Each structure stands twice: as C-alpha cells, then as structure tokens.
C-alpha positions in Angstrom: 0.2 0.0 -0.1 0.8 3.7 -0.6 0.4 5.6 1.9 -0.2 8.8 -0.1 -1.0 12.6 0.7 -2.3 15.5 -1.6 -1.1 18.5 -1.6 -3.5 21.0 -4.0 -4.9 24.6 -3.3 -8.3 23.9 -5.3 -10.8 22.2 -3.0 -12.8 20.7 -5.9 -9.4 19.3 -7.4 -8.5 17.9 -4.3 -11.6 16.3 -3.6 -12.0 14.9 -6.9 -8.2 13.4 -6.7 -9.0 12.0 -3.4 -12.2 10.2 -4.7 -10.9 9.0 -8.5 -7.7 7.4 -5.9 -10.2 5.4 -3.2 -12.2 4.4 -6.0 -10.4 3.3 -8.7 -6.7 3.3 -6.9 -6.7 -0.1 -4.1 -2.8 0.4 -3.9 -3.0 3.6 -2.4 -4.8 4.9 1.2 -4.8 8.5 1.6 -3.8 9.9 4.4 -4.3 13.8 4.2 -4.5 16.5 2.6 -3.2 20.1 2.4 -3.8 23.0 0.4 -0.8 25.5 1.2 2.6 25.2 1.5 2.1 26.1 5.5 0.2 23.4 5.7 1.9 20.9 3.6 5.5 20.7 5.2 4.3 19.6 8.7 1.4 16.7 7.0 4.2 15.0 5.0 6.9 15.1 8.3 4.2 13.7 10.5 2.9 11.8 7.5 6.2 10.2 6.4 4.0 8.9 3.0 5.3 6.8 0.0 3.7 9.5 -2.2 3.3 12.8 -2.5 0.9 14.3 -5.1 2.0 18.2 -5.6 0.4 20.6 -7.5 3.2 22.9 -8.9 1.9 26.1 -8.2 0.0 26.7 -4.5 -1.5 30.0 -4.2 1.0 30.0 -1.1 4.0 29.6 -3.1 5.5 26.5 -5.3 5.8 22.6 -4.8 9.6 23.6 -5.3 9.4 25.5 -1.8 7.7 22.3 0.0 10.1 19.8 -1.6 13.3 22.0 -0.9 12.6 22.2 3.0 12.0 18.1 3.0 15.1 17.1 1.3 16.1 14.9 4.3 12.9 12.8 3.3 12.3 9.9 0.5 8.8 9.4 -0.8 7.8 9.5 -4.4 6.6 12.8 -6.1 3.3 13.3 -8.6 3.0 16.7 -9.8 0.1 18.2 -10.7 -0.8 21.2 -12.7 -3.2 22.7 -15.5 -0.5 24.1 -17.9 2.0 22.8 -19.5 5.1 25.4 -18.5 8.4 25.2 -18.2 8.2 23.6 -14.4 7.4 20.5 -16.7 10.8 20.6 -18.5 12.6 20.3 -15.1 10.3 17.6 -14.3 10.8 15.8 -17.2 14.6 15.7 -17.0 14.2 14.3 -13.6 12.0 11.1 -14.8 9.6 12.2 -12.2 6.1 11.8 -12.8 3.6 14.7 -13.5 -0.5 14.5 -14.6 -2.5 17.2 -16.5 -5.4 18.6 -15.2 -8.3 17.2 -15.3 -6.5 13.8 -14.8 -7.0 11.6 -16.5 -8.2 8.3 -14.6 -6.2 5.7 -16.8 -3.2 7.8 -16.8 -3.2 8.3 -13.3 -3.9 4.3 -12.2 -0.1 4.0 -14.8 1.6 6.5 -12.7 0.0 4.7 -9.4 1.6 1.6 -10.9 5.2 3.4 -11.6 5.3 4.8 -8.0 4.9 1.4 -6.6 8.8 0.5 -8.3 10.5 0.2 -5.4 13.9 2.9 -5.7 16.2 3.6 -2.9 16.7 6.4 -1.2 19.9 7.6 -3.1 18.0 7.3 -6.2 15.3 9.3 -5.2 17.8 11.8 -3.7 19.4 11.8 -6.9 16.2 12.3 -9.0 15.5 16.1 -6.6 19.1 16.7 -7.0 18.3 16.8 -10.8 14.9 18.5 -10.4 16.5 21.5 -8.8 19.5 21.5 -10.7 17.4 22.4 -13.6 14.4 24.2 -12.0 17.2 27.0 -10.5 19.6 26.7 -13.3 20.6 30.2 -15.1 22.4 28.6 -18.0 20.3 27.8 -21.0 21.9 24.3 -21.4 20.7 21.7 -18.8 23.7 20.0 -16.9 22.2 16.5 -16.2 19.5 14.0 -17.5 17.8 11.5 -16.1 16.9 8.6 -18.4 14.4 5.5 -17.7 15.8 2.3 -18.5 14.5 -1.3 -18.1 17.0 -1.7 -15.9 16.1 1.1 -13.7 17.2 5.1 -14.0 20.8 6.7 -15.1 21.9 9.6 -14.4 23.7 11.6 -17.1 25.7 14.4 -18.5 23.8 16.4 -21.3 27.3 17.1 -22.9 28.2 13.0 -22.8 25.5 12.5 -25.8 26.9 12.3 -28.7 23.6 11.7 -30.9 19.8 10.2 -29.9 18.6 7.5 -32.8 15.1 6.5 -33.4 14.1 3.1 -32.5 10.3 2.8 -33.0 8.4 4.0 -30.1 11.8 3.7 -27.9 15.1 6.3 -28.4 18.8 4.7 -28.4 21.3 7.3 -26.4 24.8 7.0 -28.0 27.2 8.5 -25.5 30.9 8.9 -25.4 33.0 6.1 -24.5 31.2 3.9 -26.9 28.0 3.4 -24.2 24.2 3.0 -25.5 21.2 3.6 -23.5 17.5 2.7 -24.7 15.3 4.5 -23.7 11.2 3.7 -23.6 10.0 7.3 -25.1 10.2 8.7 -28.8 12.7 10.5 -30.0 10.5 13.9 -30.4 10.4 13.9 -26.2 14.2 14.4 -26.5 14.0 16.5 -29.3 11.7 19.3 -27.2 13.8 18.8 -24.1 17.4 18.9 -24.9 18.9 22.4 -25.8 18.1 23.3 -29.1 21.1 25.6 -29.1 23.3 22.6 -28.8 21.4 19.3 -30.4 19.7 19.5 -33.7 16.7 16.9 -35.5 18.8 16.7 -38.8 16.4 13.9 -39.9 13.5 11.9 -38.9 16.1 8.6 -37.5 18.6 11.1 -35.8 19.1 14.0 -33.3 22.8 15.2 -32.6 24.9 16.9 -30.1 26.3 19.7 -32.3 29.4 19.5 -30.4 30.5 16.3 -31.0 29.9 16.8 -35.3 33.4 15.8 -36.5 32.8 16.7 -40.4 30.1 17.3 -43.0 30.4 15.3 -46.2 28.8 16.3 -49.1 28.1 13.0 -51.0 25.7 10.8 -50.7 22.9 13.3 -49.7 25.3 14.6 -47.1 25.7 13.1 -44.2 27.8 14.1 -40.9 31.0 11.9 -38.7 30.4 12.2 -35.6 33.2 12.3 -33.0 32.7 8.1 -32.7 33.0 7.8 -36.4 29.8 6.9 -36.8 28.4 8.2 -40.3 24.6 9.8 -39.8 22.5 11.3 -42.7 21.1 14.2 -43.1 17.7 15.5 -44.5 17.8 17.2 -47.4 15.4 20.0 -45.9 17.7 20.3 -43.5 21.5 20.7 -44.8 21.5 24.5 -44.9 19.9 24.6 -41.5 22.7 22.3 -40.4 25.4 24.3 -41.9 24.0 27.8 -40.5 24.1 26.2 -37.1 27.8 25.1 -37.6 29.3 28.1 -38.8 27.4 29.9 -36.0 29.0 27.6 -33.4 32.6 28.2 -34.9 
C-alpha cells in the first residue's frame, strides 16, 4: 500500500483526486490533504508518506518550495498541473512523474503503478538533485538528464550525449565512451527537451549533439561523421539549417 498525501489548493481538484484514488486505486491510502505550503510541510513530516501528489502552483508558493524543505525525506512525487509550463521541463529531465489537469483516470492508474516500483533513497535523492539543478539553473543548457531504462534510472550529463537515434517508440542514446542506453520514449520527446542550441534533429532518425560533429560530407546526399566515427544521414530539408548552425558554433 502507498501511504499518500495530496497537496492541492483548489478544493474541487483536491476532492476529485481523492475520490479517484479511493474508488479506482486500491493500492493507495489517502492519509491527509493540504492546501498550502505551510500546511503541507508539517503534514508530510508527521505522516511520512510513500507518495505525495503535488500541485505545482499553489496560492502560497510552489511545490518546489515544499520539496526544498523536505530533502531529508524519501517519498515518491507525482506533480499535478493545469498548464504545460517551464517547470514541466525540469520534471521531465529528472524522470519524475506529472499529470495534467483535468486528471485522466488511465494516466493516474499508470502513474500509481510506476510509483509502486521501489527505489532506493539514493536514487530518489539523485532525481531531486536533477530536478532542482534544472529548475534553479541560470544556464540555458541543462547539465544533467535522468533516463528511465528497463534496468532503472541513468543520470548522465547532457554533454555526454553524442546523438540520439529513433528506434520505433524507443530512443537509443549513443554516449561518449561507446556507451548506449535504450529509453522507452520516442525521439520527439527528447527533441523538445534537449537544448536547441546544442542539439539538432537532422533526420527523422537522428538528433545530434552539434558539438560532437567531426565533419560534414557532401556526397551521398550529405551526412555527418560524429566524434565516435558514426556516419549519420542528414535530411535534404535540414542541410542548409545544419550548415548555418555549425557555422554559428565555429
């Protein structure tokens, strides 16, 4: 069973989520609810939940204000929000879960199943570290990204990525040191996530780190040779933009 807390400042949303959990998610026990930062912190400390639903934007602050004061505790987090916004990018980088309001029942059930997978305190803390590094970062280019694999979670520096390769509904990450990680999200997800200054979708199959390009070859329709010697095709529609981007980096 997941001992669960709901932090939500809108009464209707709070009660709706509670009712959905009680009726359709037998793995969950709702132990308490809070509507503000000041209510949430002592409630979580006293209840020691396994799972917390956190509304990103509260009238008295944000969910990040809560987490910043509870970094000594290890619990699963599912963020809830009515808007796709800048905070979502930080959440995606950390491979933490979020639900868009109004909450879809099937998505809620899936999120609960993911929360049931046990993680060590160290892994949970590492996810929080990635979350805060991106949420607070002044730099345009994020430093770390958390990749969910079949074996668990991998925390890598964005600069380690040579290129990403489409593999159906999966993405193959080709990393420095000849490492490869397979992630169960499609390439479009990472095209939207990774820094557009550093990364470019040059082909339906490839998203490349422009800093890792060794050379461009005009023959055979045009392709790039990466620092790991991989030869990757460039779509004719992307060729001019690619050359302009590379010139800008020079």
